[in-house]
N, C-alpha and C positions, 0 to 999 in steps of 0.2 A: 586651756592655753597651749600646754605641751602638745596636745593632740593636733591642734591647728598647725603648729610649727612643724610637727612631724609630717602632716599632710602636705604642707607647702614644700618641704624638702623632697619628698618623694616626686611630687610634680616637677621640681626643678631638675632633679636627676633624670627623670624620664624624658623631659624636653632636651636636655643636654645630649642624652643618648640618641635621641631621634635626629637632632641636628647633625651629630657625628656620623650617624648612619647615612643621612642624606648627603654629606659631603663626600663619603666614601663612594657612595653609588654614583654620584655626579663624576668623580675622578675616574672611576672604572669606565664610565660611559664616554669619557673624553676620546674623541677621534683623533688619531695620530695623523699628522699631515707631512707629506713629503713631496719634494719637487726633483725633477730630473732635468739637469741643464745639459743641452745637447745640440749637435747639428740638426738640421731639419730631417725629418723622416724622408727616406729615398736617397740621401746622400750616399749611402753605402749599405751593404746588407749587415755589416757590423752594427751600424746605428740602428737600423730596423730591428735587429735582434735585441739590442740594448732596451730600446723602447718597449718591445713586446715582453721582455723579461720583467721590466718595472711595472707594467700595467698588470701583468699575471700575478706578481708578488703583492701588489697593492690590493687586488681583489682577494687573495688568499688570506690577508691579514685584516681586511676591512679598513684600509688606509685610505684617506682622501688624497689622492695622487694627482700631481700636475705635471705635464711634460711641457717644458719651456724650451721651444726651439729657437736657435740663434743662427743667423746667417753670416755674421762677422764678429771680429772682435769687439766693436762697439756694442753689439747686442749682448755678447756675453757678459760685458761689464754691467750694462744697465739691467738686464733681465735678471742676473744673479743677485744684484743689490736689491732690486724690488723683491725678490723671493725672500731674501734675509729680512728685510723690513716687515715683510707680512707675517713674520714669525713661524715659518715652517719648522717642524721639529727635526726633519731630516733633509738635507740638501745633497744630491749626488751629481757628479759630472760623468758624462759617458764619453767624453773625448778629451785629448790633451788640451784642446783650446780652452777648456774650463779651469785649467790648473792654476793659472795666475790669480784669477779673481777669486776662486775658492780659498786659496791660500791667504789671501788678504782678508777675506771675510771672517775666516776662522779665528783670526786673531782678535777680532772685534766682537763677535757673537758667540759668547761661551756657552749659551743655552741651546745652541743649535749643533747637531752632529753633522760633520762634513765627510764625504767620502768621494772618491773618483777612481775610475778604472782606466786602463790602457796607458798609464804614465805614472811617474813618481814626482812628487812635489816636495820641496824643502820646507815642510812645516810639520811639527810634532802633533798638531791638532787636526790633521787630515788623514783619514784612512785611505790607503792606496792599494789597488790591486793591479799588478802589471803581469806581463807573460813572457815567457821564453819562446818567443815566435821562431827562433832558429831551429828549435827541435821539430817543429811541424814542417818548417821549410826542408829540413834534412830528409824527412820521410818523402816529401814531394820529389825531392831530387833522386832518392832511391827509385821511386815508382817511374819517374821519367826515364832513367837509364834502362830499367827493365822493359819499358814500353817501347823505346826506340831500339833496343837490343842491337847496337853497333851499326845500324843502318847510316848513322851520321854521329859525328863526334862534336857536332856544333849545337849549342843549346842557347835559347834566348830567354829573356825575362823583361816584361814591362812593368815599371815601377812608378809609384806616385812622384817620388823625388829622389835625388841622390843626397842622402842624409844618413845620419848615425841610425835613425830608426830603420830606414829601409835596408841598411846593411845587414841587419839580422836576417831578413828574408834572403837577400842575395847570397851572403856567405853561407847560410844553412843549406839553400838549394845547391850551391856549388859543391859543398862537401859531400851532400848525399849522392850527387851524380858522380864525383871523382871516386867515391868508395867502391863504385863498380865499373866505372869507365875512365881510367887514369889518362886516357888520351883526350878527355873533353876539354873544350874551350867554350867560352861564353861571351855573349854580347848583352848589354843592358841599355835600355832607353827609359826616358822620364817623361811623363805627361804633365807634370807640375800642376795637378789639380785632382779634384775628386770626381769629376763628372765628365771627363774628356773621352767620350765614346769614339768619335771620329778619329782623333789623333791616336788613340790605343790601336784602333783598327789599322791604320796606316803603317805604324811603327811595327806591329806584328807582321804584316805583309813584307815589310823591308827586311826583318829578320828571317823570315822564311826563305826570301831570295838569297840569304847569305848561307843557307843550308841548314837552318835550324829546324828540326822535325819535332822538337818539343819546346813550347814557349810558355814559361809560367807567368800567369797574369796576376799582378799585385797592384792593379790601378784603380782600386775602390770601385766607383760607380762606372769607371771606363772599362771594366772587364768585359762588359757585353760587346764592346767593339772587338776585343781579342777573340771572343767566342765566335763572332761572326766571321771573322777572317779565318779562323780554324776550319770552320764548316765550308767555306768557299775555297780554300787552298788545300785542305785535307792534312793538316798538321796537328799534332796533339798539343793539349793545353790543360791547364789547372786553374781553378778559381780559389777564392779565399773566404774564410770566416765560417760559412755554412756550406751545406751540400748543395752545389749548383749543378750537379750532373743532370743530363737531360735525355729523355728518349728521343728527342728530335735533334740532338747534336751528339753523335757518338765520340767526338773528338775531345769532349771535356771528360778526360780519364779519371780526374780525382780532384779533391779540394782540400785545402789546409783548413783545419777547424780551429776557432777561437771563441770560447764561450762567453760572449757579451752579455747575453740574457741571463745565463746561470750566474755570472759574476755580480751583476746588479741585484738579483734575487738573493744571493749569498749575503751581501751587505745589508739588505733589508732584514733578512731572517736574523743576522746578528743584532741588529737594533732591537727588533721586536722580542727577542728572547733574552734581552738584557745582557747580552755578551759584547756589547760594542767596545771597541778598543781602537787605538791609533796605530797598532803595530802593522807595518806595511808588509804585503805578501807579494811574491812573484810566483806564478803558477806555470806548470809546463805539463809535458805528457804524464808524468808520475801522479800529477794531481787531477787528471781528467779534464784539464782546462784546454789543453793544446792536443791536436791530432791531425789525422788525415783520413779521408775516405778510403777503404780498403786496407788501411794500416791499423788504426785504433778502432774502426767500426766500419760495418758495410753501408752501403747506400740504401736508403728506402724508396729510392726513385728508379734506379736503374740496376741491372745485373752486372756482374763483374766483367770487365772488358776482356774480349778474346786474347788481348795481347799479354794478359797476366795469367801465367800458367800456375798450376798447383805448386810447382817448384819455385816460381817467382814469389809466390804468397809465403812460403816458408822464410825466404830471404827477407821480405817486408816485415813480417811478424818478428823475426830476430832482431831487426833494426830497432823495432818498438821496445822489445826487452832490453836491449843494450842502452837505450836512451833512459829508460826507467831505472835501471841499475847504476847508471853513471859511467858505464864502460865507454859509451860515446858521450863526450861532454860538449853540449851545445850551449852551455850556460856562461862560460868564461869566454866572452867574446874578445878577439883580438882587435887592434886598430886597423882601420882600413888604410892600407898603404899600397903603393903601386906594386903590382905582381902578386899580391896575395890570392887573386883569382885570375887564372890563366884566360886571357881574352883572345877573341878571333882576331 
């Protein structure tokens, strides 16, 4: 009888271990799911880079990833709620428009990790990654002044909107120019949209007629309009977010860089490496998240413009080091008040 009981006990223990092992294997094989809530692909190069970074990181980690494109506020609301209801493990926002709904959902769904880039939201349950864009804009300003080299003291900029967020670009650009051209004056125009190609083109032409020989384009998808105007009128310009220099358009001298794809991949890495936290981060030149072509790295598309001499490059590289060290402070932004930027 004792032998029979012993045999039954051994069988029971073996089965228990087998079931436990099966549970672990099942858990280990569970596929992580992630959703990226974003503007439609093609809205801007920043959005495109964010989507590409998400897809690349999902492939790297074997994540089942879904890109959820939203055309307006109502779609952000409904699509983000649907993603949360479907039980995704990780939900990320790739633009400020996702901030409100992600903050709301984070208070409801404790079992989902929420993160967002390019903005800060008022929620301790959302991991935010934002940027010191004024640092990159300062470098564009330095390059602009060196490119024009005193041929004109008028500089232009085409922006999406007149807002606190765009002030970082405008103020940084102006300060970079003024560091080398103290006589500089500026004119700013706003397209009030993310895909206003024709309007950006027309406004850039108007700025050129005011004597602007360098026009910084910060008009999102409208930048191509500025680029075409630069090619037609032969003034210099710069793009945003990624390297948009072109062998077909030598007037695109440089581009401000902002790592959307790297930031999304960084958030996914944190989650997959069990390092997820809700501590907000703002990244700049010193972190490698912000920069400019010819300043923090060279172009892989074009060669250095003839307008930028070896001596100019020394000045540009010094500006980078001064930003990294904090000698040049573009992180503590002043309020936008009349007269803070000299206007044409």
